[in-house]
C-alpha positions in Angstrom: 12.0 63.9 38.8 10.7 60.4 38.8 12.1 58.2 36.1 10.0 55.8 34.0 7.4 55.5 31.3 5.9 58.9 30.3 3.5 58.3 27.4 2.4 55.7 24.7 1.6 56.8 21.2 0.1 54.8 18.3 -0.1 56.2 14.8 -2.1 54.3 12.1 -1.9 51.2 14.2 -4.4 48.7 15.8 -7.4 50.6 14.3 -6.2 53.8 15.9 -5.7 56.8 13.8 -3.9 58.4 16.7 -3.6 57.4 20.3 -1.7 59.3 23.1 -1.9 57.6 26.5 -0.2 59.0 29.6 2.0 56.5 31.5 3.5 58.6 34.3 0.6 58.0 36.8 -2.6 56.0 37.2 -5.0 56.1 34.3 -8.7 55.3 33.9 -9.0 54.3 30.2 -12.6 54.7 29.3 -14.5 53.0 26.4 -17.2 50.5 25.8 -16.2 46.8 25.7 -14.5 45.7 22.5 -13.6 49.2 21.5 -9.8 48.9 21.6 -8.7 49.3 25.2 -6.9 45.9 25.4 -5.4 46.4 21.9 -3.9 49.6 23.0 -2.2 48.1 26.0 -1.1 45.0 24.1 0.8 47.2 21.8 3.3 47.6 24.6 4.3 43.9 24.1 6.2 44.9 20.9 8.3 47.4 22.9 8.7 45.5 26.2 8.4 41.8 25.4 10.0 41.9 21.9 10.5 38.1 21.5 7.5 37.0 19.4 7.5 33.6 21.1 6.7 35.2 24.5 4.1 37.7 23.3 0.5 36.8 24.1 -2.4 38.1 22.1 -5.0 35.6 23.2 -6.6 33.5 20.4 -5.2 35.7 17.6 -2.4 34.3 15.5 0.8 36.4 15.4 0.6 36.9 11.6 -2.9 38.4 11.9 -1.7 40.4 14.9 1.2 41.8 13.0 -1.1 42.9 10.1 -3.4 44.5 12.7 -0.7 46.6 14.3 1.4 47.3 11.2 -1.0 47.6 8.2 1.5 49.9 6.3 5.0 51.3 6.4 3.7 54.4 8.2 2.3 52.5 11.3 4.0 53.4 14.6 4.1 52.2 18.2 6.0 54.8 20.2 6.8 55.2 23.9 8.5 58.0 25.7 10.7 57.0 28.7 12.6 59.1 31.2 15.9 57.5 32.1 18.3 58.5 34.8 21.4 57.9 32.6 20.1 59.3 29.3 17.2 61.6 30.1 14.2 61.5 27.9 14.3 58.9 25.1 11.8 57.5 22.6 11.5 53.8 21.9 9.5 52.7 18.9 8.8 50.3 16.1 7.5 51.1 12.6 5.9 48.9 9.9 7.9 48.0 6.8 5.1 47.8 4.3 3.6 44.9 2.3 5.2 42.2 4.5 3.6 43.7 7.6 7.0 43.2 9.3 8.4 45.9 11.5 11.7 47.3 12.8 12.9 48.8 16.1 14.4 52.2 16.6 15.3 54.6 19.4 16.5 58.2 19.8 17.3 60.6 22.5 14.7 63.4 23.1 11.1 63.9 23.8 8.2 62.3 22.0 6.5 64.9 19.7 3.8 63.4 17.6 4.1 66.0 14.9 7.8 64.9 14.3 6.4 61.9 12.5 4.3 63.9 10.0 5.3 65.5 6.8 4.5 69.0 5.8 1.3 67.8 4.1 0.1 66.2 7.3 0.7 62.6 6.2 2.7 60.2 8.3 6.4 59.6 7.4 7.1 56.2 5.8 9.6 53.9 7.2 12.3 54.3 4.4 12.3 58.1 5.0 12.2 58.0 8.7 15.9 58.5 9.5 16.3 61.4 7.0 13.1 63.0 8.3 14.0 62.9 12.0 17.5 64.1 11.2 15.9 67.2 9.9 14.3 67.5 13.4 17.8 67.2 15.0 17.0 63.6 16.1 19.7 61.0 15.7 17.8 57.7 15.2 19.3 54.3 15.9 17.9 51.2 14.2 17.9 47.7 15.8 16.8 44.2 15.1 14.7 42.3 17.8 17.7 40.7 19.6 19.6 44.0 19.7 16.5 45.9 20.9 15.9 43.3 23.7 19.5 43.6 24.9 19.1 47.4 24.7 16.0 47.5 26.9 17.1 44.9 29.5 20.8 45.9 29.7 22.2 42.8 28.0 25.8 42.1 27.0 25.5 44.2 23.8 28.4 46.7 23.4 27.2 50.3 22.5 28.8 52.6 20.1 30.7 55.5 21.5 28.0 58.0 20.4 25.0 55.8 21.2 23.0 56.7 24.3 22.3 54.1 27.0 18.6 53.1 26.4 18.5 50.6 29.2 15.0 50.7 30.7 14.9 47.7 33.1 17.9 47.1 35.2 17.6 43.7 36.8 19.5 42.1 39.7 20.7 39.4 37.2 20.7 39.8 33.4 19.6 36.1 33.2 16.2 37.1 34.7 15.3 38.9 31.5 13.2 36.0 30.2 11.1 35.5 33.4 10.8 39.3 33.8 9.3 39.5 30.3 7.0 36.6 31.0 5.7 38.2 34.2 5.4 41.6 32.6 3.3 40.1 29.9 1.0 38.7 32.5 0.6 42.0 34.2 -0.7 43.3 30.9 -3.1 40.3 30.8 -4.0 39.4 34.3 -6.8 37.1 33.2 -4.2 34.7 31.9 -2.1 34.6 35.1 -2.6 31.0 36.6 -1.2 29.3 39.6 1.0 27.2 37.2 2.5 30.4 35.9 3.2 31.8 39.4 5.0 28.5 40.4 7.1 28.6 37.2 8.0 32.3 37.6 8.9 31.9 41.3 11.2 28.9 40.6 13.0 31.0 38.0 13.3 34.0 40.3 14.7 31.9 43.2 16.8 29.4 41.2 20.1 31.0 42.3 19.2 30.6 45.9 18.4 26.8 45.6 21.2 24.2 46.0 20.0 22.4 42.9 16.8 23.1 41.1 16.9 19.9 39.0 18.1 16.5 40.4 17.6 13.3 38.4 17.1 10.7 41.1 17.4 7.8 38.8 20.7 9.2 37.5 22.0 9.7 41.0 20.9 6.2 41.9 22.7 4.7 38.9 25.8 6.9 39.5 26.1 5.7 43.1 25.5 2.1 42.2 27.2 2.1 38.8 29.9 -0.4 39.6 27.7 -2.5 41.9 24.9 -2.6 39.4 27.4 -3.4 36.6 28.7 -6.4 38.5 25.3 -7.4 39.7 24.1 -7.1 36.1 26.9 -9.5 35.1 26.0 -11.8 37.9 22.3 -11.8 37.2 22.9 -12.2 33.4 25.0 -15.3 34.0 22.5 -16.6 36.5 19.5 -16.0 34.3 21.4 -17.5 31.3 22.8 -20.5 33.1 21.0 -23.0 30.9 22.3 -21.2 27.8 25.8 -21.2 29.2 25.7 -24.9 30.0 24.5 -25.6 26.4 27.3 -23.3 25.2 29.8 -25.3 27.1 28.6 -28.5 25.4 28.9 -26.8 22.0 32.4 -25.5 22.8 33.5 -29.1 23.7 32.0 -30.6 20.6 33.7 -27.9 18.5 37.1 -28.8 20.0 36.6 -32.4 19.0 35.5 -31.5 15.5 38.4 -29.1 15.0 40.8 -32.0 15.7 39.0 -34.3 13.3 39.1 -31.8 10.4 42.8 -31.0 11.0 43.5 -34.8 10.7 41.3 -35.3 7.6 42.3 -32.3 5.5 45.6 -33.7 4.1 43.9 -37.1 3.3 41.1 -35.4 1.4 43.7 -33.3 -0.6 45.8 -36.4 -1.5 42.7 -38.3 -2.7 41.5 -35.4 -4.8 44.9 -35.3 -6.5 44.6 -39.0 -7.5 40.9 -38.9 -8.5 41.2 -37.3 -12.0 43.4 -40.1 -13.5 41.2 -42.8 -12.0 38.1 -41.2 -13.4 39.5 -40.9 -17.0 40.6 -44.6 -17.1 37.3 -45.9 -15.9 35.3 -43.7 -18.3 37.4 -44.9 -21.3 36.8 -48.6 -20.6 33.1 -48.1 -20.2 32.9 -46.1 -23.5 34.7 -48.8 -25.5 32.4 -51.6 -24.2 29.4 -49.3 -24.9 30.4 -48.7 -28.5 30.6 -52.4 -29.3 27.2 -53.1 -27.8 25.6 -50.2 -29.7 26.9 -51.4 -33.1 25.4 -54.9 -32.4 22.2 -53.2 -31.4 22.0 -51.3 -34.7 22.4 -54.5 -36.7 19.8 -56.3 -34.7 17.4 -53.3 -35.1 17.8 -53.3 -39.0 16.9 -57.1 -39.1 13.9 -56.5 -36.8 12.6 -53.8 -39.1 12.8 -56.1 -42.2 10.9 -58.9 -40.4 8.3 -56.5 -39.2 7.8 -55.2 -42.8 7.3 -58.8 -44.0 4.8 -59.5 -41.3 2.7 -56.5 -42.2 2.6 -57.5 -45.9 1.6 -61.1 -45.1 -1.0 -59.8 -42.7 -2.6 -57.6 -45.4 -2.5 -60.4 -48.0 -4.1 -62.9 -45.6 -6.8 -60.4 -44.6 -7.7 -59.7 -48.2 -8.1 -63.5 -49.0 -10.3 -64.0 -45.9 -12.4 -60.9 -46.9 -13.1 -62.4 -50.3 -14.1 -65.8 -48.9 -16.5 -64.1 -46.5 -17.9 -61.9 -49.3 -18.6 -65.1 -51.4 -20.3 -66.7 -48.5 -22.6 -63.7 -47.9 -23.5 -63.5 -51.7 -24.2 -67.2 -51.8 -26.7 -66.7 -49.0 -28.2 -63.7 -50.7 -28.8 -65.4 -54.1 -29.6 -68.9 -52.8 -32.9 -68.9 -54.6 -31.6 -67.5 -57.9 -30.9 -70.2 -60.4 -29.4 -68.0 -63.2 -28.5 -64.5 -64.3 -31.5 -64.5 -66.7 -33.9 -64.5 -63.7 -32.4 -61.2 -62.4 -32.4 -59.7 -65.9 -36.1 -60.5 -66.3 -37.0 -58.8 -63.0 -35.1 -55.7 -64.1 -36.9 -55.5 -67.4 -40.3 -55.8 -65.7 -39.5 -53.0 -63.3 -38.4 -50.7 -66.2 -41.7 -51.3 -68.0 -43.8 -50.5 -65.0 -41.9 -47.2 -64.4 -42.3 -46.1 -68.0 -46.1 -46.7 -67.9 -46.5 -44.7 -64.6 -44.5 -41.8 -66.0 -46.8 -41.5 -69.0 -49.9 -41.4 -66.7 -48.5 -38.6 -64.5 -47.8 -36.5 -67.6 -51.4 -36.6 -68.6 -52.7 -35.4 -65.2 -53.5 -31.7 -64.2 -50.5 -29.5 -63.3 -52.1 -27.7 -60.2 -51.2 -29.1 -56.7 -53.8 -30.1 -54.0 -52.2 -27.7 -51.5 -52.8 -24.6 -53.7 -56.5 -25.7 -54.3 -56.9 -26.2 -50.5 -55.7 -22.6 -49.8 -58.2 -21.2 -52.3 -61.0 -23.2 -50.7 -60.1 -21.7 -47.2 -60.1 -18.1 -48.6 -63.4 -18.6 -50.4 -65.0 -19.9 -47.2 -63.8 -16.8 -45.2 -65.2 -14.5 -47.9 -68.6 -16.3 -47.8 -68.7 -16.0 -44.0 -68.1 -12.3 -44.2 -70.9 -11.8 -46.8 -73.3 -13.8 -44.6 -72.4 -11.6 -41.5 -73.0 -8.4 -43.6 -76.4 -9.9 -44.7 -77.4 -10.5 -41.1 -76.6 -6.9 -40.0 -77.9 -5.3 -43.2 -80.7 -3.5 -41.3 -78.3 -1.9 -38.7 -74.6 -2.2 -38.2 -71.6 0.0 -37.1 -71.0 1.3 -40.6 -74.6 2.5 -41.0 -74.5 4.1 -37.5 -71.3 5.9 -38.4 -72.7 7.1 -41.8 -75.5 8.8 -39.9 -73.3 10.7 -37.5 -70.1 11.4 -39.3 -69.3 13.5 -42.4 -68.4 11.3 -45.5 -64.7 12.3 -45.4 -64.4 11.3 -41.7 -66.3 8.1 -42.3 -64.0 7.3 -45.3 -60.8 7.9 -43.0 -62.2 5.6 -40.3 -63.1 2.9 -42.9 -59.5 2.8 -43.9 -58.4 2.1 -40.2 -61.1 -0.4 -39.2 -61.5 -3.9 -40.7 -64.7 -5.0 -42.6 -65.6 -7.3 -39.7 -65.6 -4.4 -37.3 -67.8 -2.3 -39.7 -70.5 -5.0 -39.8 -70.8 -5.4 -36.0 -74.4 -5.4 -34.7 -75.6 -2.7 -32.4 -75.3 -4.8 -29.3 -71.6 -5.4 -30.1 -70.5 -1.7 -29.9 -71.0 1.6 -28.1 -70.6 4.9 -30.0 -69.5 8.4 -28.7 -69.7 10.6 -31.8 -68.2 13.7 -30.2 -65.1 12.0 -29.1 -64.8 10.1 -32.4 -65.2 13.3 -34.4 -62.3 15.0 -32.4 -60.1 12.0 -33.2 -60.9 12.2 -36.9 -60.2 15.9 -37.3 -56.9 15.5 -39.0 -56.9 14.5 -42.7 -54.4 11.7 -43.0 -53.8 10.8 -39.3 -55.8 8.9 -36.7 -54.7 9.7 -33.1 -55.9 7.3 -30.5 -54.8 7.2 -26.8 -51.3 5.7 -26.9 -51.4 5.2 -30.7 -51.1 7.4 -33.8 -51.8 5.9 -37.3 -51.0 7.3 -40.7 -54.0 6.7 -43.1 -52.4 7.9 -46.3 -51.3 4.4 -47.4 -54.5 2.5 -46.3 -57.5 1.6 -48.5 -61.1 1.3 -47.6 -61.9 -2.0 -45.8 -65.7 -2.1 -46.1 -68.3 -1.5 -48.8 -72.0 -1.4 -47.8 -73.9 -3.5 -50.3 -77.7 -3.8 -50.9 -79.6 -7.0 -50.2 -79.7 -8.1 -53.9 -76.0 -7.5 -54.5 -75.2 -9.5 -51.4 -77.4 -12.4 -52.6 -75.6 -12.4 -55.9 -72.1 -12.5 -54.3 -73.1 -15.2 -51.9 -74.5 -17.4 -54.8 -71.3 -16.7 -56.8 -69.0 -17.7 -53.9 -70.9 -20.9 -53.2 -70.5 -22.0 -56.9 -66.8 -21.3 -56.9 -66.4 -23.2 -53.6 -68.1 -26.3 -55.2 -65.8 -26.1 -58.3 -62.7 -26.0 -56.0 -63.8 -29.1 -54.1 -63.9 -31.1 -57.4 -60.5 -29.8 -58.4 -59.1 -30.9 -55.0 -60.3 -34.5 -55.5 -58.5 -34.7 -58.9 -55.3 -33.2 -57.6 -55.2 -35.7 -54.7 -55.3 -38.6 -57.1 -52.4 -37.0 -59.1 -50.2 -37.0 -55.9 -50.8 -40.8 -55.3 -49.6 -41.5 -58.9 -46.3 -39.6 -58.1 -45.8 -41.6 -55.0 -46.2 -44.9 -57.0 -43.6 -43.6 -59.5 -41.0 -43.1 -56.8 -41.6 -46.6 -55.6 -41.1 -48.1 -59.1 -37.8 -46.1 -59.5 -36.5 -47.6 -56.2 -37.5 -51.1 -57.3 -35.6 -50.7 -60.6 -32.4 -49.6 -58.7 -32.7 -52.6 -56.4 -32.8 -55.0 -59.4 -29.7 -53.3 -61.0 -27.7 -53.6 -57.7 -28.7 -57.3 -57.4 -27.5 -58.0 -60.9 -24.2 -56.3 -60.2 -23.6 -58.3 -57.0 -24.5 -61.6 -58.8 -21.8 -60.9 -61.3 -19.3 -60.5 -58.5 -20.4 -63.8 -57.0 -19.9 -65.6 -60.3 -16.3 -64.3 -60.4 -15.6 -65.3 -56.7 -16.8 -68.9 -57.4 -14.5 -69.2 -60.4 -11.3 -68.2 -58.2 -12.3 -70.1 -55.1 -9.7 -73.0 -55.4 -6.8 -70.8 -56.2 -7.7 -68.5 -53.3 -7.7 -71.5 -50.8 -4.1 -72.4 -51.9 -2.9 -68.8 -51.5 -4.4 -68.7 -48.0 -2.5 -71.8 -46.8 0.8 -70.5 -48.2 0.4 -67.1 -46.6 -0.4 -68.4 -43.2 2.7 -70.6 -43.2 4.9 -67.8 -44.2 3.4 -65.5 -41.6 4.0 -68.0 -38.8 7.7 -68.3 -39.8 8.2 -64.5 -39.8 6.6 -64.1 -36.4 8.9 -66.7 -34.9 12.0 -64.9 -36.3 10.7 -61.6 -35.1 10.2 -62.9 -31.5 13.8 -64.2 -31.5 15.0 -60.8 -32.8 13.2 -59.0 -30.0 14.8 -61.2 -27.3 18.2 -60.5 -28.7 17.5 -56.7 -28.9 16.2 -56.6 -25.3 19.4 -58.4 -24.1 21.5 -55.9 -25.9 19.5 -53.0 -24.4 19.9 -54.4 -20.9 23.6 -54.6 -21.3 23.8 -51.1 -22.8 21.7 -49.7 -19.9 24.0 -51.4 -17.5 27.0 -49.7 -19.1 25.1 -46.4 -19.1 24.3 -46.8 -15.4 27.9 -47.6 -14.7 29.0 -44.5 -16.7 26.3 -42.3 -15.1 27.3 -43.5 -11.6 30.9 -42.7 -12.4 30.0 -39.3 -13.9 27.7 -38.5 -10.9 30.4 -39.4 -8.5 32.8 -37.2 -10.4 30.3 -34.3 -10.5 29.8 -34.6 -6.7 33.5 -34.6 -6.1 34.0 -31.8 -8.6 31.1 -29.8 -7.1 32.4 -30.2 -3.6 35.9 -29.6 -4.6 34.9 -26.3 -6.3 32.7 -25.3 -3.4 34.7 -26.6 -0.5 33.6 -25.2 2.8 37.1 -25.3 4.2 38.0 -22.4 1.9 36.4 -20.1 4.5 39.1 -17.9 6.1 38.4 -19.6 9.5 40.0 -22.9 8.2 43.2 -21.2 7.2 44.3 -20.9 10.9 42.3 -23.9 12.2 45.5 -25.9 13.1 46.6 -22.9 15.3 43.3 -22.9 17.3 42.6 -24.8 20.4 41.4 -28.4 19.6 41.4 -32.0 20.8 43.8 -34.4 19.0 42.0 -36.9 16.6 42.9 -40.6 17.0 44.3 -42.5 14.0 41.8 -44.4 11.7 42.2 -46.9 8.8 42.8 -45.6 5.3 39.8 -45.7 2.9 39.8 -46.6 -0.8 39.6 -44.1 -3.6 36.2 -45.3 -4.7 34.8 -43.9 -1.4 36.2 -40.4 -2.1 32.8 -38.9 -2.8 31.3 -40.3 0.4 34.2 -39.3 2.5 34.4 -35.9 0.8 30.7 -35.3 1.6 31.3 -36.4 5.2 34.3 -34.0 5.4 32.1 -31.2 3.8 29.3 -31.9 6.3 31.8 -31.7 9.2 33.1 -28.4 7.9 29.5 -27.0 7.7 28.9 -28.4 11.2 31.9 -26.6 12.5 30.7 -23.4 10.9 27.3 -23.9 12.4 28.9 -24.4 15.8 30.8 -21.2 15.2 27.6 -19.4 14.3 25.6 -20.9 17.1 28.3 -20.2 19.7 28.7 -16.6 18.2 24.9 -16.2 18.4 24.7 -17.5 21.9 27.6 -15.2 22.9 25.9 -12.3 21.3 22.7 -13.2 23.2 24.7 -13.3 26.4 26.1 -9.9 25.5 22.5 -8.6 24.8 21.3 -10.1 28.1 24.0 -8.1 29.9 26.9 -10.6 30.3 29.7 -8.5 28.8 32.3 -9.0 31.6 34.8 -10.8 29.3 33.7 -9.2 26.0 37.1 -7.7 25.3 39.2 -10.8 25.9 42.2 -11.4 23.6 40.3 -14.2 21.7 36.8 -15.6 21.6 38.1 -18.9 23.0 39.5 -17.1 26.0 36.2 -15.3 26.5 34.2 -18.5 26.3 36.4 -20.3 28.7 36.1 -17.3 31.1 32.3 -17.2 30.8 32.0 -21.0 31.5 34.3 -20.7 34.5 32.4 -17.6 35.7 29.1 -19.5 35.6 30.6 -22.1 37.8 31.6 -19.5 40.5 28.3 -17.7 40.9 28.0 -18.4 44.7 31.3 -16.6 45.4 30.4 -13.7 43.1 27.2 -13.1 45.0 29.0 -12.7 48.3 31.4 -10.2 46.8 28.5 -8.1 45.4 26.9 -7.9 48.9 30.0 -6.1 50.3 30.3 -3.6 47.4 26.7 -2.6 47.6 26.8 -1.5 51.2 29.5 1.1 50.5 27.4 2.7 47.7 24.4 3.5 50.0 25.8 6.8 51.4 26.2 8.2 47.8 22.5 7.7 47.0 21.3 9.4 50.1 23.5 12.5 49.4 21.4 13.3 46.3 18.2 12.9 48.3 19.6 15.3 51.0 20.3 17.8 48.3 16.8 17.5 46.8 15.2 17.9 50.2 17.4 20.9 51.0 16.3 22.6 47.8 12.7 22.2 48.8 13.4 23.7 52.3 15.3 26.6 50.7 12.4 27.4 48.3 9.9 27.3 51.2 12.1 29.7 53.0 12.1 32.1 50.0 8.3 31.8 49.8 8.1 33.0 53.4 10.1 36.1 52.4 7.8 36.5 49.4 4.7 36.4 51.6 6.2 39.1 53.9 6.4 41.2 50.7 2.8 40.8 49.8 1.0 40.0 53.1 0.8 43.6 54.3 -0.8 44.8 51.0 -4.5 45.2 51.6 -6.7 43.2 49.2 -10.4 44.0 49.4 -11.9 42.3 52.5 -9.2 39.7 52.9 -7.5 39.5 56.3 -5.0 37.0 55.0 -3.5 36.4 51.6 -0.4 34.3 51.1 1.1 31.7 48.8 2.7 28.6 50.3 4.6 25.7 48.8 3.0 22.6 50.3 4.8 19.3 50.1 3.8 16.7 47.6 3.2 14.3 50.5 4.0 11.0 48.8 7.3 12.2 47.2 8.6 14.0 50.3 7.7 11.2 52.6 9.4 8.7 50.3 12.6 10.9 50.3 12.5 11.2 54.1 11.9 7.4 54.5 14.9 6.6 52.3 17.2 9.1 54.0 16.2 7.9 57.5 16.7 4.3 56.5 20.1 5.0 55.0 21.3 6.2 58.5 21.3 2.5 59.5 24.2 1.7 57.2 26.6 0.8 60.1 24.2 -1.9 61.2 24.2 -3.5 57.8 20.5 -3.2 57.3 20.5 -0.6 54.6 21.6 -3.0 51.9 18.3 -4.7 52.1 16.8 -1.5 50.6 18.8 -2.0 47.5 19.0 -5.7 47.4 16.4 -6.8 44.8 16.6 -10.3 46.0 15.4 -9.5 49.5 13.4 -6.3 49.0 10.1 -8.2 49.4 10.8 -8.2 53.1 10.1 -4.4 53.3 7.3 -3.3 51.1 7.2 0.3 52.4 10.8 0.9 51.4 10.3 -0.7 48.0 7.3 1.5 47.3 9.2 4.6 48.4 12.2 3.7 46.2 10.0 2.7 43.2 7.9 5.9 43.6 11.0 8.1 43.3 12.2 6.1 40.2 8.8 6.1 38.5 8.2 9.8 39.1 11.7 10.6 38.0 11.2 8.7 34.7 7.8 10.2 34.1 9.1 13.8 34.8 12.5 13.2 33.1 14.2 13.6 36.4 13.0 14.8 39.8 13.1 18.6 40.3 12.3 20.7 43.3 9.2 21.8 41.5 7.9 18.2 41.7 8.1 18.2 45.5 5.5 20.8 46.2 2.4 22.5 44.9 1.5 26.1 45.3 -1.6 26.9 47.3 -3.2 30.3 47.8 -4.3 30.8 51.4 -7.0 33.4 52.0 -9.2 34.4 55.0 -11.8 37.1 55.3 -12.3 38.9 58.6 -13.6 36.7 61.3 -13.3 33.6 59.1 -10.9 30.6 59.1 -8.2 30.5 56.4 -8.9 28.4 53.3 -6.5 26.9 50.8 -7.0 26.9 47.0 -4.8 25.4 44.3 -6.1 27.8 41.6 -6.0 31.5 42.3 -9.1 32.1 40.2 -11.2 30.1 42.7 -9.8 31.8 45.8 -12.2 34.8 46.0 -14.5 37.1 44.0 -13.5 38.3 40.6 -12.4 41.7 41.8 -10.4 40.3 44.7 -8.7 37.7 42.4 -7.7 40.5 40.0 -6.2 42.4 42.9 -4.4 39.3 44.2 -3.0 38.6 40.7 -1.8 42.1 40.3 -0.1 42.2 43.7 1.6 38.8 43.0 2.8 39.8 39.6 4.1 43.2 40.8 5.9 41.6 43.7 7.7 39.1 41.4 8.8 41.9 39.1 10.0 43.9 42.1 12.1 40.9 43.2 13.9 40.8 39.9 14.6 44.5 39.5 17.8 46.2 40.7 16.6 48.2 43.7 19.3 50.8 43.2 17.9 51.9 39.8 14.2 52.6 40.0 12.3 53.1 36.7 8.5 53.3 36.9 6.7 50.9 34.5 3.0 50.3 34.0 0.6 47.5 34.8 -2.9 47.0 33.4 -6.2 45.9 35.0 -9.2 45.2 32.9 -12.8 45.1 34.1 -11.9 47.6 36.9 -15.5 48.3 37.7 -15.5 45.0 39.6 -13.5 46.9 42.3 -15.0 49.4 44.7 -13.3 52.8 45.1 -11.5 51.8 48.2 -9.9 48.8 46.5 -9.0 50.9 43.5 -7.1 53.4 45.6 -5.4 50.6 47.5 -4.2 49.0 44.2 -2.9 52.3 42.9 -0.9 52.8 46.0 0.4 49.2 46.0 1.5 49.6 42.3 3.3 52.8 43.1 5.1 51.2 46.0 6.4 48.5 43.7 7.3 51.1 41.1 4.4 50.8 38.6 1.7 53.1 37.3 -1.7 51.3 37.2 -3.9 51.6 34.1 -7.6 50.8 34.7 -9.9 49.8 31.8 -13.6 50.2 32.1 -16.7 51.4 30.2 -17.1 54.2 32.8 -14.6 56.6 34.3 -12.9 55.8 37.6 -12.2 58.9 39.7 -9.6 57.2 41.8 -7.0 57.5 38.9 -4.9 60.5 38.2 -6.0 60.6 34.5 -9.3 59.9 32.8 -8.7 59.1 29.1 -11.7 58.4 26.9 -11.4 56.7 23.5 -13.2 58.5 20.7 -14.1 57.3 17.2 -13.7 59.4 14.0 -14.6 58.0 10.6 -14.5 54.4 11.9 -11.1 54.9 13.6 -10.2 55.2 17.3 -8.6 58.3 18.5 -7.0 59.5 21.8 -5.5 63.0 22.0 -3.9 64.9 24.8 -6.7 67.4 24.6 -9.1 64.7 25.9 -7.0 63.9 28.9 -8.7 64.8 32.2 -6.4 65.4 35.2 -8.1 64.5 38.5 -7.2 65.7 42.1 -8.3 63.6 45.1 -10.3 65.8 47.5 -10.6 63.0 50.1 -7.8 63.4 52.6 -8.5 60.1 54.3 -6.0 57.4 53.6 -7.3 54.4 51.7 
């Protein structure tokens, strides 16, 4: 009996109501395109690939795929397998319901589809599966995905004592499970198998036969030259930072001097600060006493000045009043120069009063109507007369007469309310009449609708009355008489207005006489007091002069006192400011920093003696001391920063010295010995060369080992017939630039005894050999770009094909190597060969492979592939719209009620009548 896959069954899955597919021999799966052939084969991924990350369902997302294969908790994917160690077993997975998740199970025994149905014919649901199969004498074992994968591929999982061995694929190495699954996935989807996949799979298959499949050239370089590069880095860092180190040496020397000065000054400053408080209090007390005396004197002088200022203001006001009265008398004398006595002004006032009384009597006797009202009546009367005359001129024919002929009386009456009398009396040449349109506009009783305007007529009255000639003549004569009467009234009213104007003038004249009489009385009083006023003016001016002189003297004394007080304030302020400065510096002394507590113990230059300074200079000296302390801290910060920059630039040789001063001294000394350091580096670098080339040898050996394995692989596939190809093989061709670079570096390293090899690694002299520099830099750059050089980076896979009587050709992509059918055959043979390499040859279990679009192959090639698959331990499943008679089974897909169906009754078993070999 041949062990391996026997049949695949889908129940309520992937749009299949039921699918039973034989797997024990070649199959021709028949159905039109997009009918479910690929979906059926892809179901095997759940049982064989298992890891969701490695399944491949094309463009479909896994969540949608899971819902497609497991729409309910009675959806099954089942496979019967015959195993040498356990006999016939069933492997399966079942949906779990709403989540569309699934679980794995297995049991020992044959696959009977009816075992998964209940008595009513419905499928058994997942929760009841164990109980149901137990009734069929089936012991079911449930697994998660990880357990099931270990179960199928013989992982490290420990079985229970009563649990059968369900191992399907026994591999040469358990670690090949992942690449085996990947290749197996591609044999189910050959259209996705690319040259990149082939290269990746082959590297995984042969990885145990390679000396090292992943070498980081940069890491090996750095490892071999670690000490040399470290010391060279220190050398270059010191050389590149020589200017900074020289400046650092100057700062270190200045700091030593400053440390000595501060050590000498510190006790002097402390002693002076102890004496300062008593000195400050004594000086402040003396200034305050003197200041109090001056301020008392200033108050007395201020009071006296205020009294004098008040007197001056009173005298100024009195003198101004006397001068104003004299000036007023002078102005009134000029005004009444021609008036001899008061009686003259009284007579003028009486005369003005009499004229005013007379004029008032005249106005009272005149008419009460104003000229403006009469003028308005005249204007209205002239307009009425003009309207009567126009009506008379159009008496024979006008608009009103025309309208009365064509309109009913009620419409004429409504229109007469809207149009003015002037419009109604227009002559025929002044209007045009359309009676039909006009009648339509006048249809409504109290509304007149015009284009763009609608008028309500209910509140309007008739504007025109058509009179006869005699009536017109009478009205015209009456209006003319009224107009003449109004003209006479206007003349009378205008004379009345002139009389009012004259009255106003007389009233003004009266008021002028009254004011003149009043001013004249004032003048008489001023003349009577003129002599007394002159005496008062002289006395006031004399008193004012005396007060101004006293006030000026008081101001000079006050200013002198103010100056002396300001001087005392300045002295006090100067003392206070000095005290504040000292107090501020004392409270914020920089030398309280912890660095100053052990300053005397640090390396420094002694400070030479200097003369003592007085206490008055304490603030200045304290500021100097404070500035020096800050300068020392700045030196410390700058030196620390420079030291940090030297560390950052790579100069860390003395970083872990006992103290910073020791490190600084060592750095400065090191910078002065760079020539000797360079000679020592040259010697150390030469001895590291051999270590670098060892890694290159290992990398190149790995490439050669892989190429040897590829020759073995080609022997496995080369005798398989592929269509009309005479030659089909896969070769690992060198990546020329990388391989030549490795060879060049290895060959150059052989000259180490001659002393030339160091030039390859000496960055200072590398410009002398550009080829070597390019080779080295290429390996470094490629290693960085690829995160380390690997054997895979040293070659590219090429597919070499040749038809009969043609020269071989090389292709980097397998899809472009031949026709579509031939490419499918080549992919299948390549994939089966890789699976064959990973399987344990002692335990043969037949699996399946899948080929879509099989009609692209002729009958001869079909038979050839079937035989090749059998030799590798696989049954080939062809998919096509039409049956292929080269297969053992022909299995059509039917549809019932919109669901796909495959049953055993539709299997067609074929026998080959052709005895010729393929």
